[in-house]
N, C-alpha and C positions, 0 to 999 in steps of 0.2 A: 605588925598591925596590918590587917587586911582591909581592903576597900569594900564598902557596902554597895551592892548593886541596887540602885534606887530606880523605881519605875517613874519615869518623868512624862510619859505619853503612851497612849494606846489607841488603837483604831481597828477597823475592819468591818465586815458585813457577813451576816448569816440570816437564817429565816426570821429572826427577830428584828432585823433592820441594821442600822448603822451602830457601830460599837462605841465610838468616841462619845464622851460626855454622858456615858451610861444610858444611851438611847435604847439599845437593844435590851439591856437589863430591865429598863422601865417597862418595855412591852411585856416581859415575862411576869412582872409583878403588878400589872396594870390595875387589877381590881383592889389593890391596897393603896393606890395613890389617891391624893386629894384631887378635886375637880380641876384645879389649875394645872397640876402635873399631868393628869390624864389627858387633858385637852392638848397640852404641849406635845406629849408623846404621840398621840394620834395624828396631830397636825404635821409633825415631822415625817411620820410614815407616809401620810397622804402625798406629801411633796416628793418623797423618794420613789413612790409608786407611780408618779405622774398623774395623780388624780386632781392635784391642785398646783398651780404655778403662780409665779410673780407675787403681786401684792396680796392675792387671795390665799396664799399658801400658809398664812398664820391664822390662828383663831379657831373657834369651835366648828365642828363638823356637823352637818345635818345627819339625821339618823341613818339614812340610806348609805351615805358615804362612809360613815363610821363602821357600818356593817361590812362594807367592802374591805376596809382596812383590816378589820378583825379576821375576816374569813381568808384574806390574802396573805397571812403571815403565819409563822410557826409551822409545825407538822400538819399536813393536810393531804387530801387526795391529790395524786399526781396530776399536774395540769398538762394539757395537750401541747403547750409551748415547749415543754421538756421532751415528751414523746407521748403518743397515744398508747397507753398500756393495754387498752382493750383490743387494739388492732396493730400489733407490732410486726413490722415487716421482717421476713426471713426467707431463705431459699430452701426449697424442698427438693432433695435429690430424687431423680426418677430415671428409670430405664424404659425407653419406648422400643417396641418391636412389632414387626408385621411380616409374616412369612411371604406375603405378596410384595413386600418392599415398601419403603418409606421414601417419599420424594418431597423436597422443599427447595425454595429459592433463597439465596443469600447474597449480600454484597461481597464482591471479591476481597475487599479490605477486611471483612469479618471472618474470612476463612482461617481456621486454626492451623498452626504450624508445629510439627508436620501434620499432614492430613491423617485422620484416624484410619485404621486398617478397614478395608471394605468400602470406603467411600469412592463413588464414581462421580466425577465432576464434569459438567458440560457447560461451556461458555454460551450465554444467551444474549450477550451484548449489554451496552449501557453500564458496564462495570459490574454486572451481576452474573451469577452462575446458578445452575440447577444441580442439586446433589441427590444422588440415589444411594440408598443403603438399606440393610435389613434391620438394623438396630441403631439406637441413638441414646446416649446418656445426656440428660439435660438437668438444669436447675430451674425449678418452677417458682415464680413469685408466689409467696404464701403469707398469711397473716395469722397471728395467734394472740391470745390474751396472756400477758405475763401475770403470774400469781401474786405479785406484790403491787399494791395499788396506792401506797402512801409514801411520802418522803418529806424531809425538812427542806423546803425550797426557798430560794430568795423571795422576798416579797413580790407578789404579782405585779407585773408592769415594770419592775426594776431590772433593766438589762445592762450589765456592766460594760459591754462592748460599745454601747451607744454614747458613752461619756468621754471617750477619747478616740484617737485614730487607731483602732484596734484591728485593722485588716489582717486576716489570717492568724490571729492570736487565739489559741485554745482558751476556753472559758476560764480554766483555772488561772491562767496567766493574766487574763483580764481582771480577775478578782484580786490577784496579787498587787497589780498596779494601783487599783482603787484602794485596797486595804492599807497598803504602806503609805499612800498619799494621805489617807484619813489620819493615820497616826502622826505623820510628820506635821501636817497642818494644825492638828489639835494641840501640839506641843506649845505653841505660842512663842517659840524662839526660832528665828530664821535658821534654816539648816546650815547655811554658809557660816553663820556665827558659831554654830556648834563645831563645825569642822575647823574653823580658825582657832577656837579655844582648845579643842582636844588634840589637834594635829591630824592630818589626813592619814597617817599611818597607825593611829590609835583608835580606829573605828572598825568594828566587826559587824558583819551581816551573816546571820544564819537562818535559813529557811528551806523548806522542801515540800514536796507532795509525796505521800506514801504510795498512791496509785499511779503516779505519773500523770501525763495529760492524755486521756484516752478518748477524747472526742475526735471528730473527723479532721481537725486541724493539727492534731498531735499524733501520738502513737496509734490511736484508733484508726485514723486514716492511713497511716503508714502500713499497718497490717492488712487492711481491708481493700486498699485501692486496686491491686491487680486482680483480686478475686471478684471485685465488683465491675471489672472491665474498664477501669480508669488508670491513670498514671500516678505514681508517687510524686509528691511535690518536693521541692528543694528545702522546704521548711519543716515538714512533718517530723522528721527524726530529731532534729535539733530542738525544736520547741516541745517535743514530747518528753525530754529528760526530766527526772524528778528534781534536779538541781535548778531548773529554770526559774522558780519563784525568787530565789536569791539572785540569780544572774540578771533577771529582768529589773529587779529593784536596784541593784548596783548600777546597771547601765542606763536606766531610763527615769528613775526617781531620785536617787541620791548622788549619782556620779562618784561612787565610792572606789577608792584605790587601796583601802585597808584590807584586813583579813576577811575571808568569806568562806562559807561552807554550807553543805546541805546534808544534814544528818537525818537518817530515816530509821524508824523503829516501829513500823506498823501504826497502831492506834496511839502509841506514845511518842510519835515523831515530834510534836510541838515541844514536849518536855525535853527530848533529846537535844533539840536546837537551843532551848532555853538554858540547859546546863552548859552548853558550849559558851554561850554569851556570859552567863554568870561566872564561870570559871575564868574567862578572859579578864573580867573586871576584878574579881577577888585576887587574882594573881598579879594584876598590873599589866597584863599583856595588851589590854585595851582600856579606853576610858569611856567608850560608848559602844553599846551592843544593840543592834536592831534585830529583833527575833520575830520570826513569823512562820506561818504555814498556810497552804491553800489547797483546797480539794474541790473538784467538780466531778463527783462520781456518779451523777444521775444519768447514766447511759445504759441502754438495755443489756450490754454485755456484762457490765459489772454487777448489775442487779441479778442477771441470770446466774453468774458465778456464785454469788453469796447465797442466793436462794437454793441453788443446787446443793450447796454445803449444808443447808438446813439452818443457816444463821439468821435469816430475815423473817420478820413477821409477815406471813402470807395472809391473804384475805380468808382463805379456807380455815386456817388455824385460828385466826382472830374470831371467826364465827363460832368455833367450837368452845372458846373460853368466854364468849360474850352472849350466850343464850340465843345465838342466831343473828344478833344485830352487830353490825360493824360500824364503829365510829372512827373514821380515818383521822380524826383529831387526837385519838387516844391510842394509837398503835404502839407508841413507845412508852413502856410501862416499867421503869426501873423498880426493882424490889417488890413488885406486885405480881399478880397472876399474869404471866407473859408467855410469849412463844417465839421471841426473836427480836433483833434490833431493827431500827428503821434508819435508812441512809439519809444523810443530809449534806448540803453543800455550803461552803463558806470560806472565809479567810480571816485570820486574826494576827495582829502585830502589836508588839510592845517595844518601847525605846527605853533602854536602861542606861544610866550614867553612874560612874563612880561618885561617891558621896561628895568629894571635894569639888568636882565639876558641877554637880547639881547645885551646890551652894553658891559657887562662883557665878553661875549663869542666872540664878534666881528661878530655876526650873520648878515647876509644880511637883509636889511629892504625893504620888498616889499609892505608895507602899514600897516594899522592898522584897526581893527574893534572896533569902539567905543561902539556899542551896537546893539542888536537884539531885536526887539519889536514884541510881539505876542498877538493877540486878537482873540477871537471867535466871532461868528455871532449872538449870542442871539437866540431867538426863530426862527425856520425855518419851512417852509412848505415842502420843498424838501431838503433832506440832501446834495444833490450834487449842489444845486443852490448857487450862491454867496450871500453875505450879507454885513452888515455894518462894520464888524470887520476890513476889509482892510483899511477903512478910518482912523481908530484909529492907526493902525500900521504905515502907511505912515506919518500921522500927528505927531505922537510921534517921529519918526525917524528924520523928518525934523526939529522939534522944538529943540530937543537936539543937533542936528548937528549945527544948527544956533547958539546955545549958546556956542558950543565948538569952531567952526571955523569962526563964524561971518556971517553977512548978505550977504556980497559981495560974499563969497565962495558959499553960497547956491544959490544965484540968478544968478551968472554969471559963476561959475566954477564947476558946478555939472552936473551929468547926471543920467539916470535911466536905470537899467537893468530890463525890465518889465517881468512879468510872461509870457505874450504873448503866451498863449497855442494854439492859432490858432482855437478857436471855435467862432462862431458868437456871443454867449453870452459874452464871455470874452472880445472880442474886444470892446464891448460897455461899459460894467461895469468897466473894469480896466482903459480904457481911460478916463471915466468920473471922476474916483477917482483922477487920476494924473492931469487931466486938472483943476478940481476944486481946488485942493490943490495948484497947481502952481499959480493960480489966488490969492488965499488967502495969500500966502507967497511972492507974487510979482515976481514970476519967469516967464520969457518970453522965448519963443522958447526953451523949455526944451528938450534937446536931449534924445530920447527914443530908446533903443536897445532891440532886442528880439532874443536871440541866438538859440531859438528852431527852427528858420527858417533853421539853418544849422545842428542841432544835433537831432532834434526831442525832445520829452518829456521823459526824463530819470527818471521821477517820483521822488523818494527820492533824486536823485543826481542833480535834475534840478537846484537848487540854487547854488550848487557847480560849475556847468557849468557857471553860471552867475558870480560867484566869480573869477574863473580862467580867464574868458574873460575880466573882469574888470581889473585884474592885467596886462593883456596884453595891454589894452587901456592906462593905466597909464604909461606903459613902452614905447609904440610905438606911441600913440596918434591917432590911427585909430579907430573910432567908427564904428563897423560893421553895415552896412545897412541891411534892410530887403529885400534882393535881390530876394526873391522868389515871391514877389508881384510886379505888374506893377504900382499900385496906392493904396493909403489908401482908405478903404471902406467908403462909404458916411455916415454911421451911427457912425463912430468913432469921439469922441470928441477930438479936437486938436487946439482949439483957442490959447492955451498957450504952445503947444507941438511941437517938431520938430521930426516927424517920417519920416525917410528918406528911400527911396528904394535903395539908393546907400551909399557906405562907405563915412564917413565924416572925413576928416583929421583935426586934431587940434595939436597945440604945446602941448606936454605932460605937460609942466610946467603950462599950462592954465587950467588944470583939477585938482581940489583939492578933490573932494568928489563924491562918487557914492552910489546910493541906489539900493539894490537888493530886488525885490518884488516878493512875492509868494502868490498864492491864491489856497489852497488845498481843495479837497473834504471834506465835513463834517464841514466846517467852520474853517479850519486851515490856518489862515492868518499870514504872517510874513514879516517883512521888516528889512534889515540890513543896517547899515551905515558904509561905508568903506572909509578910508582916503588914499590919494595918498602917495607914498614913499617920495616925496619931502616935503610934509606937515608933515608927521610923523617924518622925520629927523629934521625938524625945531623945532618940539615940544620937541624932545629928546635933541636938542642943548640947548633949554631954561631950561630944567630941570637939565641937567648934566654939561653944560658949554663946551666951546670949547676944553679945555685940555682933558677932558675925551672922548669927541667925536673924537678927533684926535687919541687917543689911540685905540678907537674902529675902526677907519678907517684903521689903520695899521694892526690890527688883522684881519680885514675883507679881506685884500689882500690875505692872505693864505687861508681863508675860500672860497673865490671866486675861487681860483686856484684849490682847491680840488673839488668844485662843477663842474667847467668846465671840469675837467678830467672825471667825471662821464658822463657828457653830451656828450662828444666826443665818449666815449665807447658806450653809448646808441644809438647814431646816427649811429653807425656801426652795430647795432642789438644786442649788448651785454648789456642787461638791468641789469645784476648782481642782480637778484631778491633775496631778503632776505627771507629765509624760514628756520627757525632754529627749526626743529622738534626734540624734545628730547634733545636739547642742553642747557647747562647752568642751569640744574635743581638744585634747592636749597634743600639741605638735611635739614630736619626739626631739626635734632639734632644740626645743626650749627647756628640756629637762636638764637640770644641773647635776653633775655627778662629781663626787669626791670620795675619798676612802672612808669618810665618816658620816656622810649624809647624801641624800638624794632630795632635790628640790623641784617642785612643780610651780608653774606660774600662778601667782595669786594666793599661795598657801605657805604656811610655815614649812620648813624642810622636815623630811623624815630622817630622824637620826638612826644611824646603823649601829648594831651591837658590836662594839669593839673590845669589850672586856672578855677575858677567858672565863667561862663559867666552871671550868674544871681545873682550877689552879692547883688543887691538891693531888691531881693525877698526872700532870705533865710538868 
């Protein structure tokens, strides 16, 4: 009997806002919400964006403020706070020469070592010299317009580094701290109670960044410092590692001593980390798995790289497919007439528990992840081109899901969160995979969502965005439409698919199952199967019986009360970010050691494996 990985909490931040309590999801389906929900959603965003604070942070917004919130969220024109894409700084190499000679003055400390050939240096006092030469190689300050003018940016005014002591932290790690905090605080169960119940050795944390930390405080600064005439700092290399999201959350949010890892698979990275957590729980290696990803790719160098590859939607190409008009709100166009994807930034986290622990603690049940399936593409001509691996991941996910929940749930009560990257190639290849497999498994009018239309492509975080949106769909029943397109492109395969340009409303009870699909560069294909909360609760009822589930329900009342208290504070702008720098350090002298266990002060001991797993071989 395997343990079921139950989703007991989730949180994070992306261009739609805060993820916990379905806040970001509500922003995406805002036009389908009733007035009360709409007001609550906009009010929460206004507080997050610093537009309203304190007692005034709740309640209806005047029209001008509402307009600011709407314009300052989701995919939009790149804001100058990120960088000025109209006037992006770079260095232009130039060779200066003059047969009559070139002469200039310079500080002695600025002289290059060794002196270039042909330089004649004369000391002129006050720490300065005069240089004479016939030629000179220089780098001239220059500015250019980057051809990509849109991105999925965090809500305007929301700066993660301002919410805790984040000195010298790259933006991606700032997001990791905030996102993991949001998930932990939204759980409604004190983290120390979770550790006490699970045991400190039975907790896993898996998280990463695909692009590493490439702003000036991470690898970006590490690579650029000497070329820019400054020095490398002692933090840039360490904080630039793509394992740092997990490391930071272990060290400063959770105080975790259990298993940890950072799995990277390009755009499928979130699902790679999710699989590690799911497998830990299903196998019994862990009782709790905290899974996340963070990405802050909105720096000129990354945009330059992707646009040079032809992967991004440029302003010029958007103009060609839009009759000359460019709407920066509609640059990401999955399955429509498109010309490349749009980058986004964000972080997403989920806390999974095994079914027994979730029932014991009275944890909220937001769904369950039965499995994550990963396959490579085999031999490839182009490393970035799609291949056959995604057929395998989708087929395996569908087959096992059918075995778990039955044919009816798969055929009539499931939907897909497509990778939907908004490239001409992806719209054809992914739709072909989904359409053909729908036919094989007998699925008709299979609903297909693509949340990158709202958020852009957050690279490592992308499937986390899909997961958070899926939990919102299970809760509210609104399948987000691809509202950035007017119609589905002619070359999209859709005989068995329902790709809607508008939101589709369903009874939440009619949705049992979702598939999260990802197609990453290099052949990193992954598909996850996620069960709805009502189906998960039904499975728990069958395993534990009505008496235990009634006790769970009673415990859950106080859990929900604590979680809602956090949501109310967060909706007024008080995110209560967890950042425990230097707190709760364990003195090595207080660690208890024996041949069968290791104990830490204040926690149950960690039992050591003392049984031989290979008794049939030795």
